[in-house]
C-alpha positions, 0 to 999 in steps of 0.5 A, spaced: 933 172 803 938 169 807 937 167 814 940 163 820 935 158 823 940 155 828 944 162 829 941 163 836 942 156 838 949 156 836 950 163 839 947 161 846 952 155 846 958 158 844 957 164 849 957 159 855 963 156 852 967 162 850 968 159 843 965 162 837 969 159 832 963 154 830 958 160 830 963 163 825 964 157 821 956 156 821 955 164 818 961 163 813 957 156 810 951 160 810 954 166 806 958 162 801 952 158 800 948 164 798 953 168 794 954 162 790 947 161 789 947 168 786 953 169 782 955 161 781 961 158 784 964 157 777 965 165 776 968 166 783 975 165 787 973 166 794 979 167 800 978 168 807 983 174 810 984 178 816 986 185 817 986 189 823 983 184 828 977 182 823 976 177 818 973 178 811 971 173 805 973 176 799 972 174 791 978 175 788 975 173 781 970 179 782 974 184 786 969 185 791 967 184 799 962 178 801 962 179 808 966 181 814 966 180 821 969 180 828 969 181 836 968 188 838 974 190 843 970 197 844 971 204 841 977 205 837 981 211 838 986 211 832 985 217 827 982 215 820 987 215 815 984 220 811 989 220 805 988 213 804 980 214 804 981 220 799 985 215 794 979 210 794 975 211 788 968 213 788 966 209 782 958 208 784 956 215 783 954 221 787 949 217 792 955 212 794 960 213 800 966 209 801 963 205 806 966 201 812 964 194 812 967 194 819 966 201 822 972 205 823 970 206 830 970 199 831 977 198 828 976 197 821 981 199 816 981 201 809 982 197 803 979 190 803 974 194 808 971 199 804 965 198 800 960 202 795 955 204 800 949 208 799 950 215 803 943 215 806 944 208 809 952 209 811 950 215 815 943 213 817 940 206 819 947 202 819 949 206 825 945 203 830 948 196 830 955 199 829 954 204 835 951 198 839 958 193 837 962 199 839 959 199 846 959 192 847 965 189 847 965 181 846 959 182 841 960 179 834 959 184 829 958 182 821 956 185 815 954 180 809 954 184 802 949 181 796 950 182 789 945 181 784 949 182 778 956 178 776 959 184 773 958 189 779 962 191 785 956 195 788 952 191 792 945 191 792 943 190 799 947 189 806 945 184 811 948 187 818 948 183 824 950 183 832 950 177 837 951 180 844 953 176 850 946 173 853 942 176 847 938 174 841 941 176 834 939 182 831 940 182 824 938 187 819 937 188 811 939 195 808 937 196 801 944 199 797 
C-alpha cells in the first residue's frame, strides 16, 4: 500500500514558503515507483500533461490514467459538457460511472480526466474530499489510480488526498 512518510513535513515547509513544487515532485516519484512496481517499467510509456489547470500522469502504452493533481481555485461554475461525457464509453460495466479524477466542481474536464469508477464510490465516499477541495482554495488535491492487471483500463483502487494549508494530509483509499 502506497504511503508517503515525508509528505506532511514537505507540505509544512512548502506552505510556509508558498511553493509546492517539491511536494508535487515527491508525490510523482512515489506514484511512479509504485506504478512501475505493479506493472513493470518496460511495458509503460508515461507522460505528464496539463489540462484545465490540473496535471496528469498518463500511461500512453496502456492508455490509462495514473494520477491527477492540482491546486483548488474554489468552486467551478462552468456547465458540464454533457454531450462530451455521453460520448465517453462505459466499458467497465453497469456498476461503473464515468468518474472524474479531478471533479468537475473543482474545474476538472473530460477526456484524460475520466476514469471508470465504481458508482458507489463516485457518488459516495469520494465526494467528501472532493467537496473539501472545492471549499478550500489553495489546497492541493490529488488522485492516484492503482491497477492490478496490465491488460485493463479499469483501476482496482484509487487513492485520494488533500493537503490543506496549515493541516496534515488527509489521504484515503477507495476500492474500485
